[in-house]
VEXDREN-2710 file (C-alpha; in Angstrom, 1 decimal):
% VEXDREN-2710
k/r/px/py/pz
1/UNK/-27.0/-2.0/-41.5
2/UNK/-29.2/-1.1/-39.1
3/UNK/-29.0/-3.8/-36.3
4/UNK/-32.3/-6.4/-36.1
5/UNK/-35.5/-5.1/-33.8
6/UNK/-36.1/-7.1/-30.7
7/UNK/-39.0/-8.3/-32.3
8/UNK/-40.7/-9.9/-36.3
9/UNK/-43.3/-7.9/-37.2
10/UNK/-44.7/-9.7/-38.9
11/UNK/-45.0/-12.6/-36.0
12/UNK/-44.1/-10.4/-32.9
13/UNK/-41.6/-13.2/-31.7
14/UNK/-38.5/-12.0/-30.0
15/UNK/-35.3/-11.8/-31.9
16/UNK/-31.8/-13.2/-30.7
17/UNK/-29.2/-11.0/-30.1
18/UNK/-25.8/-11.9/-28.5
19/UNK/-25.0/-13.4/-25.4
20/UNK/-22.4/-10.3/-23.7
21/UNK/-25.7/-8.4/-23.9
22/UNK/-28.4/-10.4/-22.1
23/UNK/-28.6/-11.8/-18.4
24/UNK/-27.3/-15.3/-17.8
25/UNK/-30.8/-16.4/-17.3
26/UNK/-31.1/-16.1/-20.9
27/UNK/-27.8/-16.4/-22.4
28/UNK/-29.2/-20.4/-23.3
29/UNK/-31.7/-18.3/-26.1
30/UNK/-28.5/-16.2/-27.9
31/UNK/-26.3/-16.5/-29.7
32/UNK/-22.4/-17.0/-30.3
33/UNK/-20.4/-14.3/-32.3
34/UNK/-19.9/-17.0/-35.6
35/UNK/-23.5/-17.5/-35.1
36/UNK/-23.7/-13.6/-35.1
37/UNK/-21.5/-13.5/-37.7
38/UNK/-23.4/-15.5/-40.2
39/UNK/-26.7/-14.0/-39.0
40/UNK/-25.7/-10.7/-40.1
41/UNK/-24.2/-12.5/-43.3
42/UNK/-27.5/-13.7/-44.2
43/UNK/-29.7/-10.6/-43.3
44/UNK/-27.4/-8.9/-45.3
45/UNK/-27.7/-11.7/-48.3
46/UNK/-31.6/-11.3/-47.8
47/UNK/-31.6/-7.5/-48.2
48/UNK/-29.2/-7.8/-51.0
49/UNK/-31.2/-10.0/-52.9
50/UNK/-35.0/-7.9/-51.7
51/UNK/-33.6/-5.1/-53.5
52/UNK/-32.5/-6.4/-56.5
53/UNK/-35.9/-8.4/-56.7
54/UNK/-37.4/-4.6/-56.4
55/UNK/-35.1/-3.1/-59.3
56/UNK/-36.2/-5.9/-61.6
57/UNK/-40.2/-5.5/-60.9
58/UNK/-40.1/-2.5/-61.0
59/UNK/-38.2/-2.5/-64.7
60/UNK/-41.1/-4.4/-65.8
61/UNK/-44.0/-1.7/-66.1
62/UNK/-41.7/0.7/-68.6
63/UNK/-40.4/-2.0/-70.4
64/UNK/-43.8/-3.3/-71.2
65/UNK/-45.5/0.0/-72.2
66/UNK/-42.4/0.5/-74.5
67/UNK/-43.0/-3.1/-76.2
68/UNK/-46.6/-2.1/-76.5
69/UNK/-45.8/1.3/-78.2
70/UNK/-43.0/-0.2/-80.3
71/UNK/-45.2/-3.4/-81.8
72/UNK/-48.9/-1.4/-81.8
73/UNK/-48.1/2.1/-83.0
74/UNK/-44.3/2.2/-84.5
75/UNK/-44.6/-1.2/-85.9
76/UNK/-41.1/-2.4/-85.4
77/UNK/-41.3/-5.9/-84.8
78/UNK/-37.4/-6.4/-84.1
79/UNK/-37.1/-3.6/-81.5
80/UNK/-40.1/-4.9/-79.8
81/UNK/-39.0/-8.7/-79.3
82/UNK/-35.9/-7.3/-78.3
83/UNK/-37.9/-5.3/-75.7
84/UNK/-40.0/-8.7/-74.8
85/UNK/-36.4/-10.2/-74.2
86/UNK/-35.5/-7.4/-71.9
87/UNK/-38.7/-7.6/-70.4
88/UNK/-38.4/-11.6/-69.8
89/UNK/-35.4/-11.6/-68.2
90/UNK/-36.4/-9.1/-65.6
91/UNK/-39.4/-11.7/-64.8
92/UNK/-36.6/-14.1/-64.6
93/UNK/-34.2/-12.3/-62.6
94/UNK/-37.1/-11.0/-60.1
95/UNK/-38.4/-14.5/-59.6
96/UNK/-34.9/-16.0/-58.5
97/UNK/-34.1/-13.2/-56.5
98/UNK/-37.5/-13.2/-54.9
99/UNK/-37.3/-16.4/-54.0
100/UNK/-34.0/-16.3/-52.8
101/UNK/-35.0/-13.3/-50.6
102/UNK/-38.0/-15.8/-49.4
103/UNK/-35.5/-18.4/-48.6
104/UNK/-32.6/-16.4/-46.2
105/UNK/-36.1/-14.5/-44.5
106/UNK/-37.4/-17.9/-43.8
107/UNK/-33.6/-19.0/-42.7
108/UNK/-33.6/-16.0/-40.8
109/UNK/-37.1/-17.2/-39.1
110/UNK/-36.0/-20.7/-38.1
111/UNK/-32.4/-19.8/-36.6
112/UNK/-32.7/-16.2/-35.2
113/UNK/-36.2/-15.9/-34.1
114/UNK/-37.5/-17.9/-31.0
115/UNK/-40.6/-19.4/-30.5
116/UNK/-43.0/-18.4/-27.5
117/UNK/-42.9/-22.6/-26.4
118/UNK/-38.9/-21.4/-26.0
119/UNK/-39.3/-18.5/-24.2
120/UNK/-41.9/-19.4/-22.1
121/UNK/-39.2/-22.0/-20.8
122/UNK/-36.7/-20.1/-20.3
123/UNK/-35.5/-19.6/-16.6
124/UNK/-37.4/-17.2/-14.4
125/UNK/-35.6/-14.7/-11.9
126/UNK/-35.2/-17.1/-9.2
127/UNK/-35.0/-14.4/-6.0
128/UNK/-33.4/-15.5/-3.2
129/UNK/-34.9/-14.8/0.1
130/UNK/-34.5/-16.1/3.6
131/UNK/-37.8/-17.4/3.2
132/UNK/-36.6/-19.3/0.2
133/UNK/-34.2/-21.8/1.9
134/UNK/-35.1/-23.7/5.4
135/UNK/-32.5/-23.9/8.0
136/UNK/-30.5/-27.4/6.9
137/UNK/-30.0/-25.5/3.1
138/UNK/-29.1/-22.2/5.1
139/UNK/-26.5/-24.4/6.8
140/UNK/-25.4/-26.1/4.0
141/UNK/-24.6/-22.7/1.9
142/UNK/-23.6/-20.4/4.4
143/UNK/-22.7/-22.2/7.3
144/UNK/-25.1/-20.8/10.0
145/UNK/-28.8/-21.9/10.2
146/UNK/-31.4/-19.5/9.5
147/UNK/-31.7/-17.8/12.7
148/UNK/-27.8/-17.0/13.2
149/UNK/-28.3/-15.7/9.6
150/UNK/-31.2/-13.3/10.8
151/UNK/-29.0/-12.2/13.5
152/UNK/-26.1/-11.5/11.7
153/UNK/-28.2/-10.1/8.2
154/UNK/-29.7/-7.0/11.3
155/UNK/-26.3/-6.4/12.8
156/UNK/-24.9/-5.4/9.1
157/UNK/-27.2/-2.8/8.5
158/UNK/-28.3/-3.2/5.4
159/UNK/-32.1/-3.2/5.6
160/UNK/-31.4/0.6/7.2
161/UNK/-29.6/1.6/3.2
162/UNK/-32.4/0.0/1.3
163/UNK/-34.9/1.7/3.2
164/UNK/-33.2/4.9/1.9
165/UNK/-34.7/3.7/-1.8
166/UNK/-38.1/2.1/-1.5
167/UNK/-36.5/-1.3/-0.4
168/UNK/-33.6/-1.5/-2.7
169/UNK/-30.3/-1.1/-2.1
170/UNK/-29.0/0.9/-5.1
171/UNK/-25.6/-0.2/-6.9
172/UNK/-23.9/2.0/-9.4
173/UNK/-22.9/0.1/-12.9
174/UNK/-20.6/3.5/-13.8
175/UNK/-22.5/4.5/-16.8
176/UNK/-24.5/7.2/-17.4
177/UNK/-27.8/7.0/-19.5
178/UNK/-29.0/9.7/-21.8
179/UNK/-30.0/12.3/-19.3
180/UNK/-26.6/12.3/-18.0
181/UNK/-28.5/10.2/-14.5
182/UNK/-25.8/7.6/-13.5
183/UNK/-27.2/4.3/-13.9
184/UNK/-27.8/1.5/-11.1
185/UNK/-28.4/-2.1/-10.5
186/UNK/-31.4/-2.3/-7.9
187/UNK/-31.1/-5.7/-5.0
188/UNK/-33.1/-6.9/-2.3
189/UNK/-30.8/-6.7/0.7
190/UNK/-31.5/-10.5/1.8
191/UNK/-30.5/-11.2/-1.7
192/UNK/-27.1/-9.5/-1.4
193/UNK/-26.5/-10.6/2.2
194/UNK/-26.8/-14.2/1.0
195/UNK/-24.7/-13.8/-2.2
196/UNK/-22.1/-12.9/0.3
197/UNK/-22.5/-15.7/2.9
198/UNK/-22.8/-18.0/-0.1
199/UNK/-20.2/-17.2/-1.9
200/UNK/-17.7/-16.8/1.0
201/UNK/-19.1/-20.2/1.9
202/UNK/-18.6/-21.7/-1.3
203/UNK/-15.8/-20.3/-3.1
204/UNK/-17.2/-20.7/-6.3
205/UNK/-17.0/-17.9/-9.1
206/UNK/-19.2/-16.2/-10.3
207/UNK/-20.6/-17.3/-13.2
208/UNK/-21.2/-20.7/-11.0
209/UNK/-23.0/-19.0/-8.8
210/UNK/-24.9/-17.9/-11.3
211/UNK/-25.9/-21.2/-13.1
212/UNK/-26.5/-22.7/-9.8
213/UNK/-28.0/-20.9/-7.3
214/UNK/-29.0/-17.1/-8.1
215/UNK/-29.4/-16.5/-11.1
216/UNK/-29.1/-13.4/-13.3
217/UNK/-25.8/-11.7/-14.4
218/UNK/-22.4/-12.2/-13.6
219/UNK/-21.7/-8.9/-14.4
220/UNK/-24.3/-7.5/-12.5
221/UNK/-23.3/-9.6/-9.6
222/UNK/-19.6/-9.0/-9.9
223/UNK/-20.4/-5.0/-9.0
224/UNK/-23.0/-6.1/-6.0
225/UNK/-20.0/-8.8/-4.5
226/UNK/-17.0/-5.3/-5.2
227/UNK/-19.7/-3.5/-3.5
228/UNK/-20.6/-5.6/-0.4
229/UNK/-16.7/-6.5/0.2
230/UNK/-16.0/-2.1/0.4
231/UNK/-19.5/-1.7/2.8
232/UNK/-18.2/-4.7/5.4
233/UNK/-14.6/-3.2/5.1
234/UNK/-15.3/-0.3/5.4
235/UNK/-18.0/-0.7/8.3
236/UNK/-15.9/-2.5/10.6
237/UNK/-12.6/-1.7/10.0
238/UNK/-12.2/-0.5/13.8
239/UNK/-13.1/-4.0/15.0
240/UNK/-11.3/-6.8/12.9
241/UNK/-8.1/-4.1/13.0
242/UNK/-6.2/-4.8/16.2
243/UNK/-7.9/-1.3/16.9
244/UNK/-10.5/-3.9/18.2
245/UNK/-8.3/-5.2/21.3
246/UNK/-9.5/-1.8/22.8
247/UNK/-12.7/-3.3/23.1
248/UNK/-11.0/-6.1/25.3
249/UNK/-8.6/-4.3/27.4
250/UNK/-10.5/-4.9/30.8
251/UNK/-10.6/-8.5/29.5
252/UNK/-7.0/-8.8/30.0
253/UNK/-6.5/-10.0/33.3
254/UNK/-9.3/-12.8/32.7
255/UNK/-7.1/-13.5/29.5
256/UNK/-4.3/-14.1/31.7
257/UNK/-6.0/-16.3/34.0
258/UNK/-7.4/-18.5/31.1
259/UNK/-4.3/-18.9/29.6
260/UNK/-2.0/-19.4/33.1
261/UNK/-5.0/-22.6/34.0
262/UNK/-4.6/-23.9/30.2
263/UNK/-0.5/-24.3/31.2
264/UNK/-1.1/-25.7/34.9
265/UNK/-2.7/-28.5/32.9
266/UNK/-0.8/-32.0/32.6
267/UNK/0.0/-33.5/29.4
268/UNK/1.3/-36.2/27.1
269/UNK/4.7/-35.7/25.9
270/UNK/5.5/-37.8/23.0
271/UNK/9.4/-39.1/24.1
272/UNK/9.8/-41.3/20.6
273/UNK/7.6/-41.3/17.6
274/UNK/9.4/-44.6/16.3
275/UNK/9.3/-46.4/19.4
276/UNK/5.6/-44.5/19.8
277/UNK/6.6/-44.1/23.6
278/UNK/5.0/-41.1/26.0
279/UNK/5.8/-39.4/28.8
280/UNK/2.8/-37.5/30.7
281/UNK/4.1/-34.1/32.0
282/UNK/2.8/-32.0/34.9
283/UNK/1.9/-28.3/34.4
284/UNK/3.6/-25.7/35.4
285/UNK/3.5/-24.1/38.7
286/UNK/2.4/-20.5/37.0
287/UNK/2.6/-18.9/33.7
288/UNK/6.4/-16.9/33.7
289/UNK/4.9/-14.2/31.2
290/UNK/2.1/-11.6/31.8
291/UNK/0.3/-12.6/28.5
292/UNK/-3.1/-12.0/27.1
293/UNK/-3.0/-13.2/23.9
294/UNK/-0.8/-15.1/21.0
295/UNK/0.7/-13.5/18.0
296/UNK/1.6/-14.7/14.7
297/UNK/1.6/-13.7/10.7
298/UNK/0.1/-15.8/7.9
299/UNK/0.8/-16.3/4.4
300/UNK/-2.8/-16.9/1.7
301/UNK/-1.4/-17.9/-1.9
302/UNK/-2.5/-15.8/-4.5
303/UNK/-2.5/-16.2/-8.4
304/UNK/0.4/-14.3/-10.1
305/UNK/-0.6/-10.0/-10.7
306/UNK/0.2/-9.6/-14.5
307/UNK/0.8/-12.8/-15.7
308/UNK/-1.0/-11.8/-18.7
309/UNK/-0.6/-11.3/-21.8
310/UNK/-0.6/-7.5/-22.9
311/UNK/-3.0/-7.3/-25.4
312/UNK/-6.0/-9.8/-27.3
313/UNK/-3.7/-11.0/-29.9
314/UNK/-1.4/-13.9/-31.2
315/UNK/2.6/-12.4/-30.2
316/UNK/1.6/-10.4/-27.5
317/UNK/4.6/-9.7/-25.3
318/UNK/4.0/-9.2/-21.0
319/UNK/2.4/-6.6/-19.5
320/UNK/5.3/-4.6/-18.7
321/UNK/4.1/-3.9/-14.5
322/UNK/5.2/-7.8/-14.3
323/UNK/8.4/-7.5/-13.2
324/UNK/7.7/-5.4/-10.3
325/UNK/4.4/-6.8/-9.4
326/UNK/5.9/-10.6/-8.9
327/UNK/9.1/-9.6/-7.3
328/UNK/6.5/-7.6/-4.7
329/UNK/4.3/-10.6/-3.8
330/UNK/6.9/-13.2/-4.1
331/UNK/8.2/-14.9/-1.3
332/UNK/10.9/-17.0/-0.9
333/UNK/10.3/-19.1/2.0
334/UNK/7.0/-20.2/0.9
335/UNK/7.9/-20.3/-3.1
336/UNK/4.5/-18.7/-3.9
337/UNK/2.9/-15.0/-4.5
338/UNK/0.7/-14.0/-1.5
339/UNK/0.0/-11.6/0.5
340/UNK/0.7/-11.5/5.0
341/UNK/-2.1/-11.2/7.4
342/UNK/-0.8/-10.3/11.3
343/UNK/-3.3/-12.0/13.9
344/UNK/-3.3/-11.6/17.3
345/UNK/-5.7/-14.5/18.7
346/UNK/-7.3/-14.0/21.8
347/UNK/-7.9/-16.8/24.6
348/UNK/-12.1/-16.2/24.2
349/UNK/-11.9/-17.6/19.9
350/UNK/-11.7/-13.4/18.6
351/UNK/-8.8/-12.8/16.5
352/UNK/-7.6/-9.4/15.1
353/UNK/-5.8/-8.4/11.9
354/UNK/-3.1/-6.4/10.4
355/UNK/-2.8/-6.0/6.5
356/UNK/-3.1/-8.0/4.5
357/UNK/0.7/-6.7/3.4
358/UNK/3.2/-8.2/0.6
359/UNK/4.3/-12.3/1.7
360/UNK/7.7/-10.8/0.8
361/UNK/8.2/-9.1/4.0
362/UNK/9.0/-11.1/7.6
363/UNK/7.2/-10.8/10.9
364/UNK/9.4/-8.1/12.0
365/UNK/8.7/-5.6/9.8
366/UNK/5.1/-6.5/9.9
367/UNK/4.8/-6.1/12.8
368/UNK/7.0/-2.5/12.8
369/UNK/4.2/-1.7/10.3
370/UNK/1.3/-2.2/12.6
371/UNK/2.6/-0.5/15.5
372/UNK/1.0/-2.8/17.9
373/UNK/4.0/-2.7/20.5
374/UNK/3.5/1.3/20.4
375/UNK/-0.7/0.9/20.6
376/UNK/-0.2/-2.2/23.6
377/UNK/1.8/0.5/25.5
378/UNK/-0.4/3.3/25.0
379/UNK/-4.2/1.5/25.7
380/UNK/-2.6/0.0/28.7
381/UNK/-0.9/3.1/29.7
382/UNK/-3.8/3.7/32.9
383/UNK/-4.0/0.1/33.6
384/UNK/-2.1/-1.3/36.8
385/UNK/-0.8/-3.7/35.1
386/UNK/0.9/-4.4/31.9
387/UNK/0.1/-7.6/29.7
388/UNK/2.0/-8.6/26.2
389/UNK/1.4/-10.6/23.6
390/UNK/3.1/-13.9/23.0
391/UNK/5.0/-15.0/19.5
392/UNK/7.1/-17.9/18.8
393/UNK/10.6/-17.4/17.9
394/UNK/10.7/-14.8/15.4
395/UNK/9.6/-12.2/18.0
396/UNK/12.8/-12.3/20.0
397/UNK/12.8/-8.7/19.9
398/UNK/12.9/-7.1/23.4
399/UNK/9.8/-5.5/22.9
400/UNK/7.6/-4.0/25.7
401/UNK/4.4/-5.2/24.8
402/UNK/6.0/-8.1/22.3
403/UNK/7.5/-11.5/24.3
404/UNK/8.3/-14.9/22.8
405/UNK/9.9/-17.9/24.5
406/UNK/12.8/-18.9/26.0
407/UNK/15.7/-18.5/24.1
408/UNK/19.6/-19.3/24.2
409/UNK/22.1/-17.1/22.5
410/UNK/25.3/-17.4/21.1
411/UNK/27.7/-17.5/23.9
412/UNK/25.0/-17.8/26.7
413/UNK/24.5/-20.8/28.9
414/UNK/22.2/-23.5/27.6
415/UNK/18.6/-23.2/28.8
416/UNK/17.1/-25.3/31.9
417/UNK/15.5/-27.7/32.0
418/UNK/12.6/-25.8/33.7
419/UNK/13.5/-23.0/30.7
420/UNK/12.6/-25.8/28.3
421/UNK/9.4/-27.3/30.2
422/UNK/8.3/-23.7/30.3
423/UNK/8.6/-23.3/26.3
424/UNK/6.9/-26.7/25.5
425/UNK/3.9/-25.6/27.8
426/UNK/3.5/-22.6/26.5
427/UNK/3.8/-23.9/22.5
428/UNK/0.8/-26.3/23.5
429/UNK/-1.2/-23.2/24.3
430/UNK/-0.1/-21.1/21.7
431/UNK/-1.4/-23.6/19.2
432/UNK/-4.6/-22.4/19.4
433/UNK/-3.8/-19.4/16.6
434/UNK/-2.8/-22.2/14.3
435/UNK/-6.0/-23.8/14.8
436/UNK/-7.9/-20.6/14.3
437/UNK/-6.0/-20.5/10.4
438/UNK/-7.6/-23.7/10.0
439/UNK/-10.8/-22.8/11.4
440/UNK/-10.9/-20.3/8.3
441/UNK/-10.4/-22.4/5.8
442/UNK/-12.7/-24.8/7.0
443/UNK/-15.2/-23.0/7.1
444/UNK/-14.9/-20.6/4.2
445/UNK/-13.4/-22.4/1.2
446/UNK/-13.5/-19.1/-0.4
447/UNK/-9.8/-19.0/1.7
448/UNK/-8.6/-22.6/1.2
449/UNK/-6.0/-23.0/-1.1
450/UNK/-6.5/-27.5/-0.8
451/UNK/-9.6/-26.9/-2.2
452/UNK/-9.3/-24.8/-4.9
453/UNK/-5.4/-24.9/-5.7
454/UNK/-5.1/-21.4/-5.0
455/UNK/-7.0/-18.5/-3.5
456/UNK/-9.8/-16.3/-5.6
457/UNK/-7.8/-13.4/-4.7
458/UNK/-6.3/-11.2/-8.1
459/UNK/-4.3/-8.5/-7.6
460/UNK/-4.9/-7.3/-11.3
461/UNK/-6.5/-3.8/-11.7
462/UNK/-10.1/-5.5/-12.8
463/UNK/-9.8/-7.2/-9.2
464/UNK/-8.9/-4.9/-6.9
465/UNK/-10.1/-6.2/-3.8
466/UNK/-7.9/-9.2/-2.2
467/UNK/-7.4/-7.2/1.1
468/UNK/-11.7/-6.6/2.0
469/UNK/-12.0/-10.1/0.9
470/UNK/-9.4/-11.3/3.2
471/UNK/-10.3/-9.0/5.8
472/UNK/-14.0/-10.1/5.2
473/UNK/-12.9/-14.0/5.8
474/UNK/-11.6/-13.0/9.2
475/UNK/-14.6/-11.2/10.5
476/UNK/-16.6/-13.6/9.1
477/UNK/-14.7/-16.2/10.9
478/UNK/-14.8/-14.0/15.0
479/UNK/-18.6/-14.3/13.6
480/UNK/-19.0/-17.8/14.1
481/UNK/-16.8/-17.8/17.2
482/UNK/-19.6/-15.8/18.5
483/UNK/-22.2/-17.8/17.6
484/UNK/-20.8/-21.0/18.0
485/UNK/-19.0/-20.6/21.6
486/UNK/-15.5/-20.5/22.9
487/UNK/-15.5/-24.2/21.4
488/UNK/-15.9/-23.4/18.0
489/UNK/-12.4/-24.5/16.5
490/UNK/-12.7/-28.0/18.1
491/UNK/-10.4/-27.4/20.8
492/UNK/-11.5/-25.7/23.6
493/UNK/-8.6/-24.6/25.4
494/UNK/-8.9/-21.9/27.5
495/UNK/-13.0/-22.4/28.5
496/UNK/-13.2/-18.4/28.0
497/UNK/-17.0/-17.1/26.7
498/UNK/-16.7/-14.7/23.7
499/UNK/-18.7/-11.7/22.8
500/UNK/-22.7/-11.8/22.4
501/UNK/-22.5/-11.0/18.6
502/UNK/-24.7/-8.3/18.9
503/UNK/-22.2/-6.3/21.2
504/UNK/-18.9/-7.7/19.4
505/UNK/-20.8/-5.6/16.1
506/UNK/-21.9/-2.8/17.6
507/UNK/-20.1/0.5/16.0
END
């Protein structure tokens, strides 16, 4: 059966179709799978009854001529009476079939046509722009006010891409039209940017984003989301990665001084938590290590990769990739599936990352993968003084530019009081990197496991951009620090001013 037209010829009303072939704004007007099946059955019955009525009505004229010929010319009353019975039978069948056809057509009109008033009440396209939101709305939905959003938007370079295509960003759908030309979706750069910032802030999925804020189809927005993630990751890969340390090599002495001033401050030490006794401890006379920042690794939880069935039918087996994929991302230390990021945190609030990689690896193999020690040696080869990154006790590896606390090994003398005091003071300063992780999950709920139980990061074949999504979150966290100063995390430890946003995002 040929598909129904988009409009009914008699009334001009639009026809209802399947939900999967309509945008999100029009889905409430469309039909589910069960309703589509009933519509097909009703239309088939309507065509069948119409065909039967046509057959019977076309049979009546020749039968009437035959009846008149037998009665008037031949005089065969018995045969004429039999033909008259056939005529009455065709008339009765025609009336029944025609009435059934009209009833089916009426039902199809009532159930599957969209009245003009209902179609006009459909939600229009929202076309969100900067002018659509005030400062408070921008802050609630994106963590930034409108002025800061405009600064970020100009730095991202989306306007330059849109200027090449009549003011819109063209995102390919992966399909070709009848002429072999690639099909594309057109997005206004402001709307695409606001969608990206809002989803990073709220952590909502595409369906919630379309229903609550932006409208449209989630399939269309999912392609835009993937495009901007890959665009930003490729554009700023040398800024968010450890290569970004090249921008701050000349500031390493200033960072060392800021950390030393921090450990020289007095602090309160808890002697006994049960008895609530405290002791004020004086700071160190000098910093025993030549360090410019801190290094650590964090684990972000993900969904189990390849966890679903291999087919959409009852009794479907597991996907063949699931044993290797789940073992590859499972960490026995945290008892979860996750990905790990190596972070270098600077006293000015900026951090650089390597990864993400599989969480099944410990910190030292990730350090070897990143080649951070060799990179730090190389970028400081012409400097008069060489500085290191300080990590926790896991980084006791005797490397040139990676160091850790004082540690007692088997067969050695125990740590002295001065060494323990140094460790305690340095640990207080190293807490800043932990605050940066908390700032990331607090600002951008797409990376908050406490809010959504699990990260919205999927490593299945249909969502292969978990790495880019997490790197984009770290980039936005650095942007937040640039715009809000060194006290962005709420812990103004080092009094070290971050770079200006435009300088930080300069390629």
